[in-house]
N, C-alpha and C positions, 0 to 999 in steps of 0.2 A: 650688732649686739643690741638686745632689747631687754630693758629692765621691766620686770613684772611683779605684781603683788601676788604671791602664791596663795593668798587667801581668796583671790578672785578665781572663779571657775570660768575660764575662757574656753569655749567650745573648741574641739579639735579642728585644725585648719591645715590642710596639706600644702606644702610648697616644694617646688623643684625648679631648678634653673639649668641653663645649658651647661654650666660648669659642673653640675652634679652627674654628668653622663660621660662615660668613656667606654672604649672597646677592649675586649680581651680576645686575642686570636691564638688559640692553643696550638694550631698547626705551625706557627712561627715563634711560639714562646713569647708573644708580644703582649705586654701589660701596659703599654703606653696609650696615649690618646689618639694614635694614628687611626683615622677613620677610612680604611680601605681594605679590600679583600679581593679574592678571585673566585670564580665559580668552583663549587665543590668544596669550599673551605668553610667550616662552621664558625660562626661569630657570636660571641656573647656581648651584649650591651649591658654594662653595669650601671645601675641607676640608684640614686639615693633620694628618698622622700623624707621630708622633715615635717614635724608637727609644730606649728607656730602657736598652738594653744596649750592649755594645761589639762584639758579634759581628754578622756579616752574616746575611742571610736568603734563602731561596728566594722566588720570587714569591708575594705575598700578595694574595688576592682582597679587594677593598674595594667597598662598594656604598652606594647611597642607596635607602632603603626607606620606603614609606608604611605605617606600622603602624596607622594609624587605620582601614584597610580590613581586612576579614576574608574570606578570608585576606589577609595583607599583600601589597602590590604592589611589585615590583622596578622602580624608576624607571631606574636606570643602574648599571653596574658597571665596574670597572677593576682593574688590578693594580699593586702597588708592590713595590719591592725595597729592602731596607736594605743598606748597604755597611759598616756599622760606624761608627766615629767617624773620619772622614777628617781628614788634616792640611790646614790652610789655609796656614800659613806658619810656619817655624821649628818650635817644639814645640807650637803652639796647635792645638787640634782644633775642628772645626765640629760643630754639632748635626747629628745624623743625622735629617733630616726629609724627608718626601715630601708634596708638595701635589697634590691631585686636584681637578679641576673636573667635578662631575657635572652633567649637563644634563637638565632636565625640559622636554621640548619638546612634549608633547601635553596641556597643560592645557586641559581642556574645560569646557563649561558645567556638565556633571554633577559637576565637581570643586569647585564653589562651596561654600565653608565652610572650617572649620579642619582642618588636617592635621597629624598627629603624625609628623614625619619622623625617621628614624634613619639616621645615618651609621655604618657598621659595617665592621670589619676581621675577616676570618675567623681564628679561632684555629688554632694548629698544634701538633702534638705537640712538647712540650718548651718551649713558651712559658712563661716564669716566672709571668706574671700575666695572666689572660684577663679580669679583671673591668673593665678600663679600655679595652676595645676598641670601645666605642660612645659616641656622642654623640647627644643628642636636641634637636630644635628644633620649635617650633610655627610652621607656615606657613599664612597665610590667603589663600584665593583669593576675591577680592571680585567681585561682579557688574560687568560692563561697563555704563556709562551711555551710551545712544545719542548724546545731544547732545555729551557730552564726547568720545566716540570719533570721531564723524563730523564734527562741527562745531568741535571743539577749544574748545567753549564750553558749559558746562552751562546748563540752563534754571534759573538761579538768580535770575531777575528783577532782575538788575543794571540800574541806571538808565541811560537813554540819552536825551539831549536831542533826538535825531533822530526819535523815535517819538511819535505822538500819545498813546500809552498809557504812555510813559516807560520802556519796556524793549524791547530787540530780540529778546527770547525769544518774543514774540508777534508774529505776522505780520498778523493781522487780527482785528477784533471785530465781532460782529453782535448786536444786541439789548441793548446796554449804553448807559448814560447818558453821552453824550460829555463833559459837564462834570464827571463824577465822577472822572476819572483824575487821580492825584496822584503827585508824586515826593517827598512829604514824609518818607517813611521809606526809607532806603537799603536796596537789595536786597529790596524788598517791592513787589509789584504791589498797587495799590489801585484799586478801581472799584466800580460799582454796576450790578446787573442791572436793566434797565427792566422794570417790572411788566407792561407790555403784551407782553413777550416772555418771559414766565415759563417757557414750555415749549420755546422755540426759540432761546434765546440761544446764542452760540458764542464761545469764546476759542480761536482757532486758533494752535497752537504753531508756531514757526518751524522748518521743516525745511531751510532754507538751499538750496532747490532740489534736495535729495536725496530719495531714496525709501528705505523701510526694508522689510526682509524679515520678514514676520510669523512665520516659523519661528524667527528669531533673537532676537526680543524679545517677552517674554510677561508682564512684571511692571511695573506702573506704580504710582507712589506720589507723594504730594504733601503738603505741610504748609501749613496755612492756617486760616482761620476765616470763617464767615458770620454775619451778625447774627441771622438766623432759620434754623432747621433747613432744609437743602437736600439734595435728592437730587443726586448728582453723576454725570453721564454722560460716557463717552468715545465720541466720534463719529469715524469714519474713512472715508476714501474710498480706493478701490483703482483699479488701472490697467485694470480690466475694461471700463467703470467700474461701480462700485456704491457705495452708502452704507450703512453699518451703525452701530449704536450699542449700548452695553451700560451698565447701571448699575454703577458701580464702588464705590459706598458712599454714606454720608451724612455731611454736615459741618455743624457748628454752632460750638461754642466751639473754641479753638485745639487742634489735634491733627494727627496724621499719618493720612492715609487710604491704605490699601494694598489692591491688587487683583492677584492672581497667577494668574488663570484665563483670560487671553487665549489661551494656547496651545491650549485645548480648544474655542475658538470657531471653527466651520467658516468663518465669514466673515472671520476674521483669519489663522488658520494657513494657511501656504502661499501667502498673498496678498502682492502688492507694494503697500504702503501709500503713497499719494501725498499725503494730507492727514490731519491729526490735530488734534482740538479737544476742549475740555472745555465742558460745559454745567452750570450751577448752577440748579436748579429748586426754588424755594421750596415747601415742603410745605403751605403755606397761601397763599392769594391775598392778597398784602399789597402795600404800597408798595415802591418801589425797594429792592433788597436789597444792602447793602454787602458786598463780598467782598475778602479779603486773601489773597494767595498768596506764600509765601516761596520755594518751589522745586517743580519737577516733575521726576521721574526716570522714564525708561523703560529698564528693565534686562533682562538676559538670564537672570536668576535671582534668588534671594533667599537670605539667610543663614539 
């Protein structure tokens, strides 16, 4: 709060703080201050600029800038104008405030990661204090997850009593021990690879009748464990048709397996993928291999 003598003509002076900035994400109906989005989702950055003086101003250029890029990127600009301290009723005066909604409409896969955004009002000759013309926020662009985006249901291995393997995230199984599937742990697939199918077993992920564009999705990750070290392969079919596979890592004790090189595979990039499966191949010829999977994600980038 600041007491002023209204008979004094204090030149217009813009002020904005970090608390005067928030996000609006129409795609999710989000009007909170959550500062994150995903590629392809338009974001409004709502900003409030205050006049700390009593005088009016000429049009002031204000903008939203990405200062984490070099050189910085201009996302959106607008103009505001202060009218002084207007009367509301009787002798009361209102705050001289202008609200601007900046729109970031071209969030791309290449933008995945944290961004240092700056909301800025251009200073002008005679402005009493130019040190409070900017506000800074950190905004995170997270990768899209294919199953979440296309099926509205991530591959999180949530249990289902309608499936023989106790989760709808898997559409078929080949080379697994039928009696091994269990729903004893919520949100966790449990099964065993039949040792007779050590090199040919398949866990086919549910695509819900959809296809996916290999150019849009290039990063796969999963969390889980196997009782003996296993090579993990991703196998896919395309509309041509053709079948390809690639080793995406090794799994043993609990951990996250990550593979981000699908985009450089000529059998994946530019192809329409019609089926997707995982294969767990024991590094030694042993008895049935228990496997547990907590979730699988196919994304369009990584942080």
